[in-house]
C-alpha positions as CSV (number, residue, x, y, z in Angstrom):
1,M,24.4,3.1,34.4
2,S,26.9,1.1,32.5
3,Q,26.5,0.0,28.9
4,E,26.5,-3.6,30.0
5,Q,23.0,-3.1,31.6
6,H,21.2,-2.9,28.2
7,G,23.9,-4.0,25.8
8,T,24.2,-2.8,22.3
9,V,21.6,-1.8,19.7
10,A,22.4,-2.4,16.0
11,V,20.6,-0.3,13.4
12,I,20.0,-1.1,9.7
13,G,18.5,1.5,7.5
14,N,17.8,1.9,3.8
15,P,19.8,4.9,2.6
16,T,18.8,4.6,-1.0
17,S,15.0,4.8,-0.3
18,D,12.9,7.8,-1.2
19,K,15.6,9.3,-3.5
20,G,18.2,9.5,-0.7
21,R,15.9,10.8,2.0
22,G,16.3,7.5,3.7
23,A,20.0,8.3,4.6
24,K,18.9,11.4,6.5
25,I,16.3,9.5,8.4
26,D,18.8,6.7,9.2
27,A,21.2,9.3,10.6
28,K,18.5,10.8,12.7
29,V,17.5,7.5,14.2
30,I,21.1,6.7,15.0
31,A,21.6,10.1,16.7
32,L,18.4,9.7,18.7
33,L,19.4,6.2,19.9
34,E,22.9,7.4,20.7
35,A,21.5,10.2,22.9
36,A,19.2,7.7,24.6
37,G,22.0,5.2,25.0
38,A,24.1,7.8,26.9
39,R,21.2,8.2,29.4
40,H,20.1,4.5,29.7
41,G,23.3,2.6,29.2
42,F,23.4,1.0,25.8
43,G,25.7,1.4,22.8
44,V,24.7,1.8,19.1
45,I,26.3,0.4,16.0
46,D,25.3,0.8,12.3
47,L,25.2,-2.4,10.3
48,T,23.6,-0.9,7.1
49,G,24.9,-2.6,4.0
50,T,24.8,-1.8,0.3
51,S,21.7,-4.0,-0.4
52,F,19.1,-6.2,1.3
53,D,21.4,-9.2,1.1
54,D,24.4,-7.3,2.2
55,S,22.6,-5.8,5.2
56,L,21.2,-9.3,6.1
57,A,24.6,-10.9,5.9
58,R,26.1,-8.2,8.1
59,A,23.4,-8.6,10.7
60,R,24.0,-12.3,10.8
61,A,27.8,-12.1,10.8
62,E,27.8,-9.5,13.6
63,T,25.2,-11.2,15.8
64,D,27.5,-11.5,18.8
65,R,28.0,-7.7,18.9
66,Y,24.4,-6.7,19.6
67,G,21.4,-7.5,21.7
68,Y,18.8,-5.6,19.8
69,L,18.2,-4.9,16.1
70,V,16.4,-1.8,14.9
71,V,15.3,-1.5,11.3
72,V,14.3,1.7,9.6
73,G,11.9,1.7,6.7
74,G,8.9,-0.2,5.5
75,D,7.8,-3.8,5.4
76,G,10.8,-4.8,3.3
77,M,13.1,-3.8,6.2
78,I,10.9,-5.8,8.6
79,A,11.5,-8.8,6.3
80,L,15.2,-8.2,6.6
81,G,14.9,-7.9,10.4
82,A,12.8,-11.1,10.6
83,N,15.4,-13.1,8.7
84,A,18.2,-11.6,10.7
85,V,17.0,-12.2,14.3
86,G,14.0,-14.6,13.9
87,N,14.3,-17.6,16.2
88,S,17.2,-16.0,18.1
89,G,15.4,-14.3,20.9
90,K,17.0,-11.0,20.0
91,P,14.3,-8.3,20.0
92,L,13.5,-6.3,16.8
93,G,12.7,-2.6,16.9
94,I,10.7,-1.0,14.1
95,V,10.9,2.6,12.9
96,A,8.1,2.5,10.3
97,I,8.7,5.0,7.5
98,G,8.0,3.0,4.3
99,S,5.3,3.1,1.7
100,G,3.2,0.3,3.2
101,N,4.1,-0.1,6.9
102,D,1.5,-2.9,7.2
103,F,3.2,-5.0,9.8
104,A,3.7,-2.0,12.0
105,R,0.1,-0.9,11.4
106,G,-1.2,-4.2,12.5
107,L,0.8,-3.9,15.8
108,R,-0.4,-0.3,16.2
109,L,3.1,1.1,16.2
110,P,3.9,4.7,15.1
111,I,4.0,5.2,11.4
112,D,6.0,8.1,9.8
113,R,6.8,9.5,13.2
114,V,10.5,8.9,13.8
115,D,10.8,10.6,17.2
116,V,7.8,8.8,18.6
117,A,8.9,5.4,17.2
118,V,12.4,5.8,18.7
119,D,11.0,6.8,22.1
120,G,8.8,3.7,22.0
121,I,11.8,1.5,21.2
122,V,13.9,3.0,23.9
123,G,11.1,2.6,26.5
124,A,10.7,-1.0,25.5
125,I,14.4,-1.7,25.9
126,V,14.5,0.0,29.3
127,R,11.3,-1.8,30.5
128,G,12.0,-5.1,28.8
129,S,8.6,-4.8,27.0
130,H,8.2,-7.0,23.9
131,L,5.7,-9.1,22.0
132,D,6.6,-12.6,20.6
133,V,4.9,-13.0,17.2
134,D,4.6,-15.8,14.7
135,M,6.4,-15.9,11.4
136,G,5.9,-17.8,8.1
137,H,8.9,-19.9,6.8
138,V,9.1,-20.4,3.1
139,V,11.4,-23.1,1.6
140,S,11.8,-24.4,-2.0
141,L,10.4,-27.7,-3.0
142,P,12.2,-29.3,-6.0
143,G,12.2,-26.9,-8.8
144,G,11.4,-23.8,-6.7
145,R,14.0,-21.0,-6.9
146,A,14.7,-17.6,-5.3
147,V,15.0,-14.2,-7.0
148,E,16.8,-11.1,-6.0
149,P,14.7,-9.7,-3.1
150,S,14.8,-6.0,-4.0
151,T,14.2,-6.2,-7.7
152,G,12.8,-9.7,-8.5
153,A,15.6,-10.4,-10.9
154,E,16.6,-14.0,-11.6
155,I,19.7,-15.2,-9.6
156,D,22.3,-16.8,-11.9
157,G,19.5,-17.2,-14.5
158,A,19.2,-20.9,-13.8
159,A,16.4,-22.9,-12.1
160,G,17.4,-24.8,-9.0
161,E,20.6,-22.9,-8.3
162,A,19.0,-20.5,-5.8
163,P,16.9,-22.3,-3.2
164,I,14.4,-20.4,-1.2
165,D,14.8,-20.2,2.6
166,R,13.0,-17.1,3.9
167,Y,11.0,-16.0,6.9
168,Y,8.3,-13.4,6.7
169,A,6.3,-11.5,9.3
170,G,3.3,-10.3,7.3
171,M,2.0,-12.0,4.1
172,L,3.2,-14.2,1.4
173,S,1.5,-12.9,-1.8
174,C,1.3,-15.4,-4.6
175,G,-1.1,-14.0,-7.3
176,L,-3.0,-10.7,-7.7
177,D,-1.7,-9.5,-4.4
178,S,1.8,-9.9,-5.7
179,S,1.1,-8.1,-8.9
180,I,-0.4,-5.2,-6.9
181,N,2.6,-5.1,-4.7
182,D,5.0,-5.2,-7.7
183,R,3.1,-2.3,-9.4
184,A,3.1,-0.2,-6.2
185,N,6.8,-0.8,-5.9
186,H,7.4,0.8,-9.3
187,S,4.9,3.7,-8.7
188,H,6.1,7.3,-8.6
189,M,3.2,8.5,-6.5
190,P,4.4,10.2,-3.3
191,N,1.8,8.6,-0.9
192,G,2.1,4.9,-0.1
193,T,-1.7,4.3,0.4
194,L,-2.4,6.0,-3.0
195,R,0.2,3.8,-4.6
196,Y,-1.5,0.7,-3.5
197,L,-5.0,1.9,-4.2
198,S,-4.0,2.9,-7.7
199,A,-2.3,-0.5,-8.2
200,V,-5.4,-2.3,-7.0
201,L,-7.6,-0.5,-9.5
202,V,-5.2,-1.1,-12.4
203,E,-4.6,-4.8,-11.6
204,L,-8.4,-5.5,-11.2
205,T,-8.7,-4.7,-14.9
206,R,-6.1,-7.3,-15.7
207,L,-7.2,-10.3,-13.7
208,R,-5.9,-13.7,-14.6
209,S,-6.7,-17.1,-13.2
210,Y,-3.5,-18.7,-11.9
211,G,-3.2,-22.4,-11.4
212,Y,-2.2,-23.7,-7.9
213,H,-2.2,-27.2,-6.4
214,V,-2.1,-26.9,-2.7
215,R,-1.5,-29.5,0.0
216,V,-2.8,-28.1,3.3
217,T,-2.2,-29.1,6.8
218,P,-5.1,-27.5,8.8
219,V,-5.1,-26.6,12.5
220,D,-7.3,-29.6,13.2
221,G,-8.1,-32.5,10.9
222,E,-6.4,-34.4,8.0
223,V,-4.2,-33.1,5.3
224,E,-6.2,-31.9,2.3
225,E,-5.1,-31.5,-1.4
226,M,-6.9,-29.5,-4.0
227,D,-6.4,-27.5,-7.2
228,I,-7.3,-23.8,-6.9
229,V,-7.5,-21.8,-10.1
230,T,-7.8,-18.2,-8.9
231,P,-6.5,-14.7,-9.4
232,L,-5.4,-14.4,-5.7
233,L,-3.7,-16.7,-3.2
234,T,-2.3,-15.3,0.1
235,V,-0.8,-17.0,3.1
236,A,-1.1,-14.4,5.9
237,N,0.3,-14.0,9.3
238,S,-0.7,-10.4,9.9
239,R,-3.8,-8.5,8.9
240,H,-2.8,-5.7,6.5
241,I,-1.3,-5.4,3.1
242,G,-0.9,-2.5,0.6
243,G,-0.8,0.4,3.0
244,G,-3.9,-0.5,5.1
245,L,-5.9,-3.0,3.1
246,Q,-7.2,-5.5,5.7
247,V,-6.9,-8.6,3.6
248,S,-6.7,-11.0,6.6
249,P,-8.9,-9.6,9.4
250,Y,-9.0,-12.9,11.3
251,S,-5.2,-13.1,11.7
252,L,-3.7,-13.2,15.1
253,F,0.0,-12.5,15.6
254,A,0.7,-15.1,18.2
255,D,-1.5,-18.1,17.6
256,G,0.9,-20.4,15.8
257,Q,-1.2,-20.4,12.7
258,L,-1.4,-18.9,9.2
259,D,-4.5,-17.8,7.2
260,L,-4.9,-19.1,3.7
261,I,-7.1,-16.7,1.6
262,W,-8.1,-17.0,-2.0
263,L,-10.7,-16.0,-4.5
264,N,-13.2,-18.7,-5.2
265,H,-13.7,-17.6,-8.8
266,M,-13.1,-14.8,-11.2
267,P,-15.0,-11.9,-9.6
268,S,-17.6,-9.9,-11.3
269,L,-17.5,-6.1,-11.4
270,P,-20.0,-5.8,-8.5
271,E,-18.0,-8.3,-6.5
272,C,-14.8,-6.3,-7.1
273,A,-16.6,-3.1,-6.1
274,E,-17.8,-4.8,-2.9
275,A,-14.4,-6.1,-2.1
276,V,-12.7,-2.7,-2.6
277,S,-15.4,-1.0,-0.4
278,K,-14.7,-3.4,2.4
279,A,-10.9,-3.8,2.2
280,Y,-10.1,-0.8,4.4
281,G,-12.2,-2.2,7.3
282,D,-12.4,-5.6,8.8
283,R,-15.2,-7.0,6.6
284,L,-13.4,-8.1,3.5
285,L,-13.9,-11.8,4.2
286,S,-17.6,-11.3,4.6
287,C,-17.6,-11.2,0.7
288,R,-18.6,-14.7,-0.5
289,V,-16.1,-14.5,-3.4
290,F,-13.3,-15.2,-0.8
291,G,-12.2,-18.6,0.6
292,W,-10.5,-18.8,3.9
293,R,-8.8,-21.5,6.0
294,R,-6.7,-21.5,9.1
295,I,-3.6,-23.7,8.5
296,R,-0.3,-24.7,10.0
297,E,1.5,-25.7,6.8
298,I,0.9,-25.6,3.0
299,E,2.7,-26.9,0.0
300,I,2.0,-24.8,-3.1
301,T,2.8,-26.3,-6.5
302,R,1.7,-25.7,-10.1
303,A,-1.7,-27.0,-11.1
304,G,-2.4,-28.6,-14.5
305,E,-4.7,-25.8,-15.5
306,G,-4.6,-22.0,-15.1
307,D,-2.0,-19.4,-15.9
308,E,1.6,-19.5,-14.6
309,P,1.6,-17.6,-11.3
310,P,3.8,-14.5,-11.0
311,V,6.9,-14.2,-8.8
312,F,5.6,-14.3,-5.3
313,M,6.5,-11.7,-2.6
314,A,6.6,-11.5,1.1
315,D,6.6,-8.3,3.3
316,G,7.0,-6.2,0.1
317,E,10.1,-8.1,-1.1
318,Y,10.4,-10.5,-4.0
319,V,10.9,-14.1,-2.9
320,G,10.8,-16.5,-5.9
321,H,9.0,-19.1,-8.0
322,L,6.9,-22.1,-7.0
323,P,6.9,-24.8,-5.8
324,V,7.3,-24.0,-2.1
325,R,6.4,-25.2,1.4
326,V,5.2,-22.6,3.9
327,T,5.2,-23.4,7.7
328,A,3.9,-21.4,10.6
329,C,6.6,-20.7,13.2
330,D,5.0,-20.2,16.6
331,R,6.1,-16.9,18.4
332,A,9.5,-17.0,16.6
333,L,10.0,-13.2,16.3
334,R,10.4,-11.0,19.3
335,V,9.3,-7.4,18.6
336,L,10.0,-4.4,20.9
337,V,6.7,-2.7,21.7
338,P,5.5,-0.3,24.4
339,P,3.6,-2.1,27.2
340,A,0.3,-0.7,26.0
341,V,0.7,-2.3,22.6
342,A,1.6,-5.6,24.1
343,A,-1.5,-5.5,26.4
344,E,-3.7,-4.5,23.5
345,E,-2.6,-7.3,21.3
346,A,-3.0,-9.8,24.2
347,R,-6.6,-8.8,24.5
348,R,-7.3,-9.9,20.9
349,T,-8.1,-13.6,21.3
350,D,-9.5,-16.6,19.4
351,R,-12.9,-15.8,20.9
352,D,-12.8,-12.3,19.3
353,V,-12.0,-13.9,15.9
354,E,-14.8,-16.5,16.3
355,A,-17.2,-13.6,16.9
356,M,-16.0,-11.9,13.7
357,L,-16.4,-15.2,11.8
358,R,-20.0,-15.6,13.0
359,R,-20.7,-12.0,12.2
360,D,-19.5,-12.5,8.6
361,G,-21.5,-15.7,8.3
362,R,-18.6,-18.2,8.4
363,D,-18.2,-21.4,10.3
364,P,-15.3,-20.9,12.7
365,A,-14.2,-24.5,12.3
366,T,-14.2,-24.8,8.5
367,G,-14.2,-21.2,7.2
368,A,-17.1,-22.1,4.9
369,F,-20.1,-19.8,4.7
370,T,-23.2,-20.9,6.6
371,E,-26.6,-20.6,5.0
372,R,-28.4,-17.3,5.5
């Protein structure tokens, strides 16, 4: 076979992750892909930069050199990949070895198994197997500003000089969920799931009510506006966050919609305990303390009451400050997956989600709880 048959695979890793262990894993992935490329007719190039922004810039600048992009790491690397090849039709391959791996988990891709992940990517390239999934698109409204994605540091230190224009594949975290992610990012625990669980338990003792004004465009019906004073506000595309917490169990990857999830009020200790006990299954939104709506677009600004929301995050990376507009992008990201994974996700339909909603006592049309 000639290399023209399958083109070129670009690889972006995170060599500074896990105290330098990331560089060794990146090298292993490249070696495995080069060996497979010799057999199946594709080349391999390394586009890893010195930072998130540098790697993203290189991926965009070199787009004519490759037909596939493979990212090595956790959800932050998927954020990089989504922003590099989203809306382009170029497939994204995922070697999931980060602390959270929530997007990969939702797609049932291998986690912390480099050889298996690379084999799956190669098989998907050779067979032309992929899944087209939705993304969320976040842009600044007047006054909103971006921060440095890896650290959350202010850019230029001036409001309005760094507009937000970011895609995400998993979740946009705007309150408690962002604080949990931030704490987990700075944790020294070796296990990703333990980092997030520990962060959850700490942040639940420090709950604050943040003030949001939202303008929601639902799937059906008229635009709605309301103030939400809440510890948590999430705009989800995928189901998991925090190393396996199933915060958005009703989410589908390819329905052209996003899921808005929030806490209706400051939860009591028993309500917190119930939520934690259900978070690692698919029953979290059966807790009546949570609100849920299926949406196509949302504008999030500051409400007149409530605390100032923290820096919000997406896919484990820092994004910026309110106000913003978030829009669902229908099947905008092509992901390399084995045929069995593509078939499994295709079997999960709106009908299955409606059954879950009824099981949890929610009206499928409005998301409100029905009387029991």
